[in-house]
BALUMBA-407695 format. One record per atom (N, C-alpha, C): atom name; residue in three letters; residue number from 1; x, y, z. Coordinates in steps of 0.001 Angstrom, whole numbers, always signed. Last residue first. Layout:
<sites>
SITE   pagu   nunu   zapa         u         v         w
SITE     CA    Ala    NUM         X         Y         Z
...
</sites>
This chain:
<sites>
SITE   pagu   nunu   zapa         u         v         w
SITE      N    Glu    153      -612    +26866    -19048
SITE     CA    Glu    153      -631    +28177    -19712
SITE      C    Glu    153     -1550    +28221    -20884
SITE      N    Ala    152      -577    +24237    -18248
SITE     CA    Ala    152     -1444    +25153    -17515
SITE      C    Ala    152     -1582    +26504    -18232
SITE      N    Val    151     +1382    +23159    -19876
SITE     CA    Val    151       +18    +22690    -20046
SITE      C    Val    151      -969    +23670    -19400
SITE      N    Cys    150     +3626    +24400    -18799
SITE     CA    Cys    150     +3268    +24650    -20197
SITE      C    Cys    150     +1820    +24243    -20460
SITE      N    Arg    149     +3697    +23347    -16216
SITE     CA    Arg    149     +3523    +24783    -16395
SITE      C    Arg    149     +3065    +25100    -17814
SITE      N    His    148     +4188    +20660    -16833
SITE     CA    His    148     +2926    +21014    -16171
SITE      C    His    148     +2641    +22518    -16302
SITE      N    Glu    147     +6754    +20856    -17935
SITE     CA    Glu    147     +5640    +20365    -18764
SITE      C    Glu    147     +4297    +20755    -18164
SITE      N    His    146     +8188    +21701    -15680
SITE     CA    His    146     +8101    +22580    -16839
SITE      C    His    146     +6930    +22162    -17734
SITE      N    Met    145     +7956    +19421    -14108
SITE     CA    Met    145     +7384    +20682    -13606
SITE      C    Met    145     +7212    +21654    -14766
SITE      N    Arg    144     +9383    +17620    -15711
SITE     CA    Arg    144     +7970    +17374    -15413
SITE      C    Arg    144     +7285    +18659    -14949
SITE      N    Ile    143    +11916    +18772    -15641
SITE     CA    Ile    143    +11226    +18605    -16927
SITE      C    Ile    143     +9735    +18443    -16682
SITE      N    Asn    142    +12473    +18558    -12890
SITE     CA    Asn    142    +12385    +19877    -13524
SITE      C    Asn    142    +11652    +19817    -14856
SITE      N    Leu    141    +12550    +15760    -12671
SITE     CA    Leu    141    +11553    +16519    -11921
SITE      C    Leu    141    +11372    +17906    -12523
SITE      N    Met    140    +14782    +15208    -14260
SITE     CA    Met    140    +13467    +14680    -14648
SITE      C    Met    140    +12347    +15433    -13944
SITE      N    Thr    139    +16747    +16491    -12727
SITE     CA    Thr    139    +16500    +16900    -14108
SITE      C    Thr    139    +15118    +16448    -14555
SITE      N    Arg    138    +16625    +14991    -10364
SITE     CA    Arg    138    +16309    +16423    -10338
SITE      C    Arg    138    +15990    +16941    -11743
SITE      N    Ala    137    +17456    +12496    -11388
SITE     CA    Ala    137    +16130    +12642    -10788
SITE      C    Ala    137    +15705    +14108    -10756
SITE      N    Met    136    +20089    +13081    -12217
SITE     CA    Met    136    +19088    +12631    -13188
SITE      C    Met    136    +17675    +12841    -12648
SITE      N    Lys    135    +21213    +13698     -9706
SITE     CA    Lys    135    +21190    +14713    -10772
SITE      C    Lys    135    +20148    +14349    -11831
SITE      N    Ser    134    +20970    +11249     -8448
SITE     CA    Ser    134    +20296    +12430     -7897
SITE      C    Ser    134    +20160    +13516     -8955
SITE      N    Leu    133    +22647     +9714    -10077
SITE     CA    Leu    133    +21222     +9383     -9992
SITE      C    Leu    133    +20423    +10562     -9449
SITE      N    Leu    132    +25113    +11007     -9538
SITE     CA    Leu    132    +24554    +10990    -10894
SITE      C    Leu    132    +23068    +10680    -10896
SITE      N    Leu    131    +25397    +10512     -6762
SITE     CA    Leu    131    +25369    +11885     -7280
SITE      C    Leu    131    +24733    +11940     -8676
SITE      N    Arg    130    +25449     +7700     -6750
SITE     CA    Arg    130    +24405     +8416     -6011
SITE      C    Arg    130    +24276     +9856     -6525
SITE      N    Leu    129    +27794     +7260     -8277
SITE     CA    Leu    129    +26496     +6761     -8735
SITE      C    Leu    129    +25357     +7527     -8060
SITE      N    Val    128    +29719     +8401     -6584
SITE     CA    Val    128    +29507     +8963     -7922
SITE      C    Val    128    +28136     +8534     -8452
SITE      N    Ile    127    +29504     +6653     -4406
SITE     CA    Ile    127    +29269     +8090     -4229
SITE      C    Ile    127    +28947     +8740     -5568
SITE      N    Gln    126    +30221     +4236     -5607
SITE     CA    Gln    126    +28895     +4383     -5004
SITE      C    Gln    126    +28533     +5852     -4821
SITE      N    Glu    125    +32868     +4739     -6288
SITE     CA    Glu    125    +31883     +4544     -7358
SITE      C    Glu    125    +30452     +4702     -6829
SITE      N    Glu    124    +33952     +4813     -3682
SITE     CA    Glu    124    +33992     +6007     -4532
SITE      C    Glu    124    +32963     +5906     -5661
SITE      N    Ala    123    +33585     +2176     -2873
SITE     CA    Ala    123    +32946     +3259     -2117
SITE      C    Ala    123    +32880     +4532     -2962
SITE      N    Thr    122    +33029      +145     -5838
SITE     CA    Thr    122    +33873      +665     -4752
SITE      C    Thr    122    +33093     +1764     -4029
SITE      N    Leu    121    +30517     -2320     -6537
SITE     CA    Leu    121    +31099      -998     -6713
SITE      C    Leu    121    +32008      -637     -5538
SITE      N    Gly    120    +29091     -4616     -6110
SITE     CA    Gly    120    +30222     -4676     -7038
SITE      C    Gly    120    +30918     -3355     -7252
SITE      N    Ala    119    +26988     -3845     -4441
SITE     CA    Ala    119    +28053     -4705     -3904
SITE      C    Ala    119    +29283     -4759     -4811
SITE      N    Val    118    +24742     -2422     -4909
SITE     CA    Val    118    +26015     -1745     -5165
SITE      C    Val    118    +27215     -2576     -4706
SITE      N    Met    117    +22664     -4175     -4298
SITE     CA    Met    117    +22639     -3475     -5571
SITE      C    Met    117    +23999     -2857     -5912
SITE      N    Ala    116    +23128     -4939     -1700
SITE     CA    Ala    116    +23301     -5929     -2771
SITE      C    Ala    116    +23425     -5237     -4129
SITE      N    Glu    115    +22448     -2554      -373
SITE     CA    Glu    115    +23815     -3076      -294
SITE      C    Glu    115    +24092     -4070     -1414
SITE      N    Asn    114    +19723     -2403      -988
SITE     CA    Asn    114    +20633     -1335     -1423
SITE      C    Asn    114    +22086     -1800     -1405
SITE      N    Asp    113    +18811     -4750      +284
SITE     CA    Asp    113    +18644     -4577     -1162
SITE      C    Asp    113    +19620     -3524     -1690
SITE      N    Lys    112    +19426     -4118     +2944
SITE     CA    Lys    112    +20079     -5267     +2301
SITE      C    Lys    112    +19983     -5168      +787
SITE      N    Lys    111    +17687     -1953     +3295
SITE     CA    Lys    111    +19133     -1745     +3429
SITE      C    Lys    111    +19895     -2880     +2750
SITE      N    Lys    110    +15235     -3240     +3098
SITE     CA    Lys    110    +15610     -2243     +2084
SITE      C    Lys    110    +17114     -1992     +2105
SITE      N    Asp    109    +15381     -4789     +5433
SITE     CA    Asp    109    +15235     -5448     +4132
SITE      C    Asp    109    +15669     -4505     +3006
SITE      N    Glu    108    +15451     -2778     +7370
SITE     CA    Glu    108    +16589     -3705     +7249
SITE      C    Glu    108    +16566     -4401     +5882
SITE      N    Ile    107    +12933     -1676     +6960
SITE     CA    Ile    107    +14127      -844     +6798
SITE      C    Ile    107    +15359     -1722     +6595
SITE      N    Ala    106    +11345     -3861     +7638
SITE     CA    Ala    106    +11290     -3327     +6272
SITE      C    Ala    106    +12520     -2472     +5981
SITE      N    Leu    105    +11949     -4123    +10368
SITE     CA    Leu    105    +12256     -5223     +9441
SITE      C    Leu    105    +12301     -4720     +7999
SITE      N    Leu    104    +10915     -1694    +11269
SITE     CA    Leu    104    +12346     -1962    +11428
SITE      C    Leu    104    +12789     -3097    +10507
SITE      N    Cys    103     +8226     -2125    +10698
SITE     CA    Cys    103     +8963     -1059    +10014
SITE      C    Cys    103    +10461     -1281    +10106
SITE      N    Leu    102     +7674     -4161    +12526
SITE     CA    Leu    102     +7553     -4436    +11100
SITE      C    Leu    102     +8325     -3384    +10303
SITE      N    Asn    101     +7907     -2720    +14901
SITE     CA    Asn    101     +8876     -3793    +14610
SITE      C    Asn    101     +8855     -4163    +13135
SITE      N    Lys    100     +5658     -1102    +14648
SITE     CA    Lys    100     +6987      -481    +14679
SITE      C    Lys    100     +8069     -1513    +14369
SITE      N    Gly     99     +3681     -3077    +14799
SITE     CA    Gly     99     +3807     -2259    +13591
SITE      C    Gly     99     +5168     -1589    +13507
SITE      N    Glu     98     +4084     -3948    +17419
SITE     CA    Glu     98     +4265     -4896    +16315
SITE      C    Glu     98     +4429     -4163    +14980
SITE      N    Glu     97     +3363     -1648    +18767
SITE     CA    Glu     97     +4758     -2108    +18852
SITE      C    Glu     97     +5059     -3084    +17724
SITE      N    Thr     96     +1244      +101    +16418
SITE     CA    Thr     96     +1462      -671    +17633
SITE      C    Thr     96     +2945     -1032    +17692
SITE      N    Leu     95      +697     +3337    +15112
SITE     CA    Leu     95     +1392     +2056    +15025
SITE      C    Leu     95     +1441     +1407    +16403
SITE      N    Glu     94     -2567     +4801    +14812
SITE     CA    Glu     94     -1205     +4777    +15351
SITE      C    Glu     94      -625     +3381    +15227
SITE      N    Ala     93     -4968     +7033    +13657
SITE     CA    Ala     93     -4331     +5722    +13466
SITE      C    Ala     93     -2936     +5812    +14050
SITE      N    Ile     92     -7720     +8696    +14962
SITE     CA    Ile     92     -6265     +8700    +14824
SITE      C    Ile     92     -5786     +7264    +14679
SITE      N    Lys     91    -10515    +10621    +14210
SITE     CA    Lys     91     -9979     +9265    +14375
SITE      C    Lys     91     -8484     +9323    +14080
SITE      N    Val     90    -12866    +12934    +15411
SITE     CA    Val     90    -11502    +12689    +14939
SITE      C    Val     90    -11112    +11240    +15214
SITE      N    Arg     89    -15233    +13110    +16729
SITE     CA    Arg     89    -15278    +13055    +15256
SITE      C    Arg     89    -13927    +12678    +14670
SITE      N    Arg     88    -14812    +13446    +19403
SITE     CA    Arg     88    -15140    +12089    +18945
SITE      C    Arg     88    -15215    +11975    +17424
SITE      N    Asp     87    -12760    +15221    +21152
SITE     CA    Asp     87    -13395    +15349    +19840
SITE      C    Asp     87    -13618    +13961    +19248
SITE      N    Asn     86    -11754    +14639    +23678
SITE     CA    Asn     86    -12288    +15978    +23457
SITE      C    Asn     86    -12958    +16166    +22097
SITE      N    Glu     85    -10737    +12049    +23531
SITE     CA    Glu     85    -11906    +12301    +24380
SITE      C    Glu     85    -12560    +13634    +24040
SITE      N    Pro     84     -9784    +10827    +20306
SITE     CA    Pro     84     -9542    +11700    +21458
SITE      C    Pro     84    -10840    +11944    +22233
SITE      N    Gln     83     -9721     +7510    +19401
SITE     CA    Gln     83    -10483     +8750    +19298
SITE      C    Gln     83    -10186     +9591    +20531
SITE      N    Val     82     -7702     +5232    +17479
SITE     CA    Val     82     -8083     +5861    +18740
SITE      C    Val     82     -8872     +7141    +18447
SITE      N    Leu     81     -6823     +2171    +16094
SITE     CA    Leu     81     -7567     +3411    +15903
SITE      C    Leu     81     -7958     +3954    +17266
SITE      N    Arg     80     -3656      +677    +15526
SITE     CA    Arg     80     -4876      +773    +16337
SITE      C    Arg     80     -5505     +2127    +16034
SITE      N    Thr     79     -1671     -1731    +13650
SITE     CA    Thr     79     -2162      -387    +13982
SITE      C    Thr     79     -3303      -484    +14982
SITE      N    Tyr     78      -970     -4428    +13588
SITE     CA    Tyr     78       +41     -3422    +13262
SITE      C    Tyr     78      -371     -1996    +13616
SITE      N    Gly     77     -2741     -6564    +13842
SITE     CA    Gly     77     -1965     -6169    +15011
SITE      C    Gly     77      -936     -5078    +14771
SITE      N    Lys     76     -4507     -7204    +11951
SITE     CA    Lys     76     -3232     -7907    +11873
SITE      C    Lys     76     -2303     -7528    +13028
SITE      N    Ser     75     -6521     -5447    +12474
SITE     CA    Ser     75     -6814     -6876    +12670
SITE      C    Ser     75     -5546     -7731    +12610
SITE      N    Glu     74     -5215     -3138    +11680
SITE     CA    Glu     74     -5552     -3300    +13096
SITE      C    Glu     74     -5832     -4778    +13390
SITE      N    Leu     73     -5193     -3456     +8963
SITE     CA    Leu     73     -3909     -3489     +9675
SITE      C    Leu     73     -4127     -3676    +11179
SITE      N    Lys     72     -7935     -3111     +8560
SITE     CA    Lys     72     -7305     -4388     +8199
SITE      C    Lys     72     -5971     -4545     +8923
SITE      N    Arg     71     -8192      -444     +9399
SITE     CA    Arg     71     -8919     -1515    +10105
SITE      C    Arg     71     -8296     -2886     +9820
SITE      N    Val     70     -6644      +805     +7430
SITE     CA    Val     70     -6231      +890     +8840
SITE      C    Val     70     -6918      -200     +9657
SITE      N    Thr     69     -8220      +198     +5187
SITE     CA    Thr     69     -6838      -288     +5270
SITE      C    Thr     69     -6346      -265     +6717
SITE      N    Gly     68    -10615     +1533     +5774
SITE     CA    Gly     68    -10600       +86     +5583
SITE      C    Gly     68     -9210      -502     +5731
SITE      N    Phe     67     -9670     +4206     +5868
SITE     CA    Phe     67    -10308     +3602     +7039
SITE      C    Phe     67    -10272     +2073     +6947
SITE      N    Ile     66     -8753     +4519     +3224
SITE     CA    Ile     66     -7826     +4636     +4352
SITE      C    Ile     66     -8406     +3947     +5581
SITE      N    Thr     65    -11178     +4192     +1823
SITE     CA    Thr     65    -10033     +3318     +1556
SITE      C    Thr     65     -9066     +3328     +2734
SITE      N    Ser     64    -12754     +6276     +2833
SITE     CA    Ser     64    -13206     +4892     +2979
SITE      C    Ser     64    -12063     +3899     +2764
SITE      N    Gln     63    -11299     +8589     +2082
SITE     CA    Gln     63    -11472     +8234     +3490
SITE      C    Gln     63    -11846     +6771     +3665
SITE      N    Pro     62     -9123     +8062      -806
SITE     CA    Pro     62    -10373     +8449      -145
SITE      C    Pro     62    -10473     +7914     +1285
SITE      N    Ala     61     -5715     +9207     -1042
SITE     CA    Ala     61     -6701     +8132     -1105
SITE      C    Ala     61     -7966     +8574      -379
SITE      N    Leu     60     -3169    +10420      -796
SITE     CA    Leu     60     -4077    +10737     -1905
SITE      C    Leu     60     -5096     +9624     -2129
SITE      N    Leu     59     -1600    +10187     +1382
SITE     CA    Leu     59     -1595     +9055      +452
SITE      C    Leu     59     -2517     +9259      -749
SITE      N    Arg     58     -2023    +12628     +2695
SITE     CA    Arg     58      -657    +12193     +2396
SITE      C    Arg     58      -634    +11105     +1326
SITE      N    Ala     57     -4814    +12707     +2980
SITE     CA    Ala     57     -4112    +13741     +2209
SITE      C    Ala     57     -2728    +13267     +1791
SITE      N    Glu     56     -5252    +10428     +4577
SITE     CA    Glu     56     -5939    +10582     +3290
SITE      C    Glu     56     -5178    +11563     +2404
SITE      N    Leu     55     -3748    +11118     +6832
SITE     CA    Leu     55     -3364     +9947     +6029
SITE      C    Leu     55     -3986    +10035     +4641
SITE      N    Met     54     -5291    +13256     +7727
SITE     CA    Met     54     -3909    +13509     +7299
SITE      C    Met     54     -3398    +12345     +6453
SITE      N    Lys     53     -7642    +11905     +8401
SITE     CA    Lys     53     -7687    +12956     +7370
SITE      C    Lys     53     -6288    +13275     +6844
SITE      N    Leu     52     -6776    +10287    +10512
SITE     CA    Leu     52     -7126     +9659     +9232
SITE      C    Leu     52     -7170    +10688     +8110
SITE      N    Glu     51     -3896    +11565    +12173
SITE     CA    Glu     51     -5336    +11590    +11983
SITE      C    Glu     51     -5636    +10958    +10621
SITE      N    Leu     50     -1202     +9388    +13081
SITE     CA    Leu     50     -1751    +10456    +12244
SITE      C    Leu     50     -3275    +10398    +12289
SITE      N    Lys     49     +1863     +8331    +14673
SITE     CA    Lys     49      +408     +8334    +14540
SITE      C    Lys     49       -27     +9535    +13718
SITE      N    Lys     48     +4486     +8515    +15565
SITE     CA    Lys     48     +4060     +7276    +14893
SITE      C    Lys     48     +2535     +7163    +14819
SITE      N    Gly     47     +5404    +10916    +16443
SITE     CA    Gly     47     +4645    +10113    +17392
SITE      C    Gly     47     +4124     +8807    +16820
SITE      N    Glu     46     +5310    +12194    +13227
SITE     CA    Glu     46     +5696    +12462    +14605
SITE      C    Glu     46     +4801    +11653    +15539
SITE      N    Ser     45     +5662     +9745    +10589
SITE     CA    Ser     45     +4988    +10852    +11268
SITE      C    Ser     45     +5467    +10994    +12708
SITE      N    Glu     44     +6756     +7482     +9546
SITE     CA    Glu     44     +7434     +8738     +9261
SITE      C    Glu     44     +6815     +9933     +9982
SITE      N    Trp     43     +4899     +5548    +10312
SITE     CA    Trp     43     +6276     +5470    +10807
SITE      C    Trp     43     +6985     +6818    +10669
SITE      N    Leu     42     +2690     +6285     +8767
SITE     CA    Leu     42     +2619     +6381    +10228
SITE      C    Leu     42     +4023     +6393    +10833
SITE      N    Ala     41     +3711     +5730     +6227
SITE     CA    Ala     41     +3258     +7090     +6544
SITE      C    Ala     41     +3179     +7288     +8054
SITE      N    Ile     40     +4159     +2961     +6501
SITE     CA    Ile     40     +5302     +3863     +6305
SITE      C    Ile     40     +4909     +5295     +6651
SITE      N    Ile     39     +1500     +2053     +6737
SITE     CA    Ile     39     +2465     +1797     +7808
SITE      C    Ile     39     +3649     +2756     +7702
SITE      N    Val     38      +466     +2846     +4253
SITE     CA    Val     38       -98     +3394     +5495
SITE      C    Val     38      +897     +3230     +6634
SITE      N    Asp     37     +2057     +1274     +2550
SITE     CA    Asp     37     +2056     +2731     +2412
SITE      C    Asp     37     +1532     +3398     +3690
SITE      N    Met     36     +1281     -1278     +3303
SITE     CA    Met     36     +2633      -842     +3649
SITE      C    Met     36     +2759      +672     +3520
SITE      N    Glu     35     -1279     -1266     +2208
SITE     CA    Glu     35     -1114     -1432     +3652
SITE      C    Glu     35      +265      -945     +4092
SITE      N    Ser     34      -639     -1049      -493
SITE     CA    Ser     34     -1377       +43      +149
SITE      C    Ser     34     -1297       -58     +1672
SITE      N    Phe     33      +686     -3494      -944
SITE     CA    Phe     33     +1421     -2237     -1088
SITE      C    Phe     33      +698     -1104      -371
SITE      N    Ser     32      -259     -5859     +1657
SITE     CA    Ser     32      -372     -5279      +323
SITE      C    Ser     32      +466     -4009      +263
SITE      N    Leu     31     +1159     -8624     +3508
SITE     CA    Leu     31      +735     -7237     +3373
SITE      C    Leu     31      +591     -6851     +1911
SITE      N    Ser     30     +2496    -10901     +4598
SITE     CA    Ser     30     +1051    -10913     +4284
SITE      C    Ser     30      +471     -9505     +4233
SITE      N    Met     29     +5182    -11003     +4725
SITE     CA    Met     29     +4516    -10328     +5846
SITE      C    Met     29     +2992    -10328     +5690
SITE      N    Arg     28     +5810    -12195     +2317
SITE     CA    Arg     28     +6223    -12864     +3561
SITE      C    Arg     28     +5490    -12295     +4766
SITE      N    Lys     27     +4840    -10175      +626
SITE     CA    Lys     27     +4198    -11494      +624
SITE      C    Lys     27     +4541    -12252     +1912
SITE      N    Leu     26     +6653     -8141     +1109
SITE     CA    Leu     26     +5244     -7950     +1463
SITE      C    Leu     26     +4502     -9277     +1526
SITE      N    Phe     25     +8978     -9365       +67
SITE     CA    Phe     25     +8915     -8963     +1476
SITE      C    Phe     25     +7463     -8836     +1918
SITE      N    Asn     24     +8220     -9643     -2630
SITE     CA    Asn     24     +8524    -10834     -1826
SITE      C    Asn     24     +8463    -10529      -336
SITE      N    Glu     23     +7969     -6955     -3358
SITE     CA    Glu     23     +6795     -7833     -3403
SITE      C    Glu     23     +7018     -9090     -2569
SITE      N    Ser     22    +10653     -6187     -3102
SITE     CA    Ser     22     +9625     -5573     -2250
SITE      C    Ser     22     +8378     -6446     -2200
SITE      N    Asn     21    +11788     -7744     -5145
SITE     CA    Asn     21    +12212     -7955     -3758
SITE      C    Asn     21    +11196     -7368     -2774
SITE      N    Arg     20    +10480     -6593     -7340
SITE     CA    Arg     20    +10286     -8017     -7042
SITE      C    Arg     20    +10695     -8325     -5598
SITE      N    Lys     19    +11514     -3999     -7222
SITE     CA    Lys     19    +10072     -4228     -7047
SITE      C    Lys     19     +9797     -5680     -6676
SITE      N    Leu     18    +14221     -4466     -7790
SITE     CA    Leu     18    +13829     -3902     -6492
SITE      C    Leu     18    +12347     -4162     -6203
SITE      N    Trp     17    +13962     -5467    -10429
SITE     CA    Trp     17    +14614     -6271     -9391
SITE      C    Trp     17    +14197     -5792     -8004
SITE      N    Thr     16    +12774     -3274    -11698
SITE     CA    Thr     16    +12066     -4557    -11648
SITE      C    Thr     16    +12639     -5444    -10551
SITE      N    Asn     15    +14830     -1372    -11428
SITE     CA    Asn     15    +13529     -1135    -10819
SITE      C    Asn     15    +12740     -2445    -10672
SITE      N    Ile     14    +16798     -2553    -13021
SITE     CA    Ile     14    +17047     -2373    -11583
SITE      C    Ile     14    +15726     -2177    -10843
SITE      N    Phe     13    +15449     -2426    -15507
SITE     CA    Phe     13    +15944     -3703    -14997
SITE      C    Phe     13    +16148     -3631    -13480
SITE      N    Lys     12    +15095      +341    -15811
SITE     CA    Lys     12    +13918      -533    -15692
SITE      C    Lys     12    +14313     -1882    -15096
SITE      N    Ile     11    +17774     +1090    -16090
SITE     CA    Ile     11    +17001     +1602    -14957
SITE      C    Ile     11    +15765      +734    -14731
SITE      N    Leu     10    +18364      -265    -18487
SITE     CA    Leu     10    +19099      -579    -17256
SITE      C    Leu     10    +18327      -127    -16012
SITE      N    Gly      9    +16632     +1016    -20275
SITE     CA    Gly      9    +16498      -422    -20025
SITE      C    Gly      9    +17198      -854    -18742
SITE      N    Gly      8    +17690     +3610    -20235
SITE     CA    Gly      8    +16318     +3364    -19774
SITE      C    Gly      8    +16092     +1898    -19439
SITE      N    Met      7    +20286     +3059    -21346
SITE     CA    Met      7    +20117     +3598    -19994
SITE      C    Met      7    +18721     +3328    -19434
SITE      N    Asp      6    +20887       -72    -23046
SITE     CA    Asp      6    +20490     +1337    -23024
SITE      C    Asp      6    +20143     +1773    -21597
SITE      N    Glu      5    +21393     -2768    -22589
SITE     CA    Glu      5    +22532     -1871    -22750
SITE      C    Glu      5    +22142      -406    -22683
SITE      N    Pro      4    +20055     -5241    -20288
SITE     CA    Pro      4    +19957     -4271    -21384
SITE      C    Pro      4    +21182     -3357    -21433
SITE      N    Ile      3    +20943     -8540    -19685
SITE     CA    Ile      3    +21007     -7181    -19143
SITE      C    Ile      3    +20979     -6200    -20308
SITE      N    Gln      2    +18779    -11307    -20057
SITE     CA    Gln      2    +19858    -10497    -20595
SITE      C    Gln      2    +19788     -9081    -20030
SITE      N    Met      1    +18212    -14150    -18169
SITE     CA    Met      1    +17757    -12820    -18520
SITE      C    Met      1    +18960    -11990    -18961
</sites>
């Protein structure tokens, strides 16, 4: 495979490499991207649990999709559904210990990918790269926000 020379091509090349590594991790764990999205949302939440309505809002997915995904993860031992005694209408998804361990594995896997990606750079170059990428991301976000404002007007 030839490494592209233009900036967009380089970013796409890196993105493809990272995506392929993520897909391989998920395949090893027998998980889908949407299942991992739920696990990450729970991991990032206070107490490692969220009401299904909050998961729906955070992941922009319908209730039926979230409920099905949480149930599937429950069958794999990564989550459990609980209902508070004081309100049976509320359903809360929470990570099990196995789910928390899976998150730790995913974090370690991502860390290895990040280290491999910058292995040929000095510490100083890594800092500069991070600053430049952050600046590019902020610029792109500002452009997108400006485009949305123009469309709304």
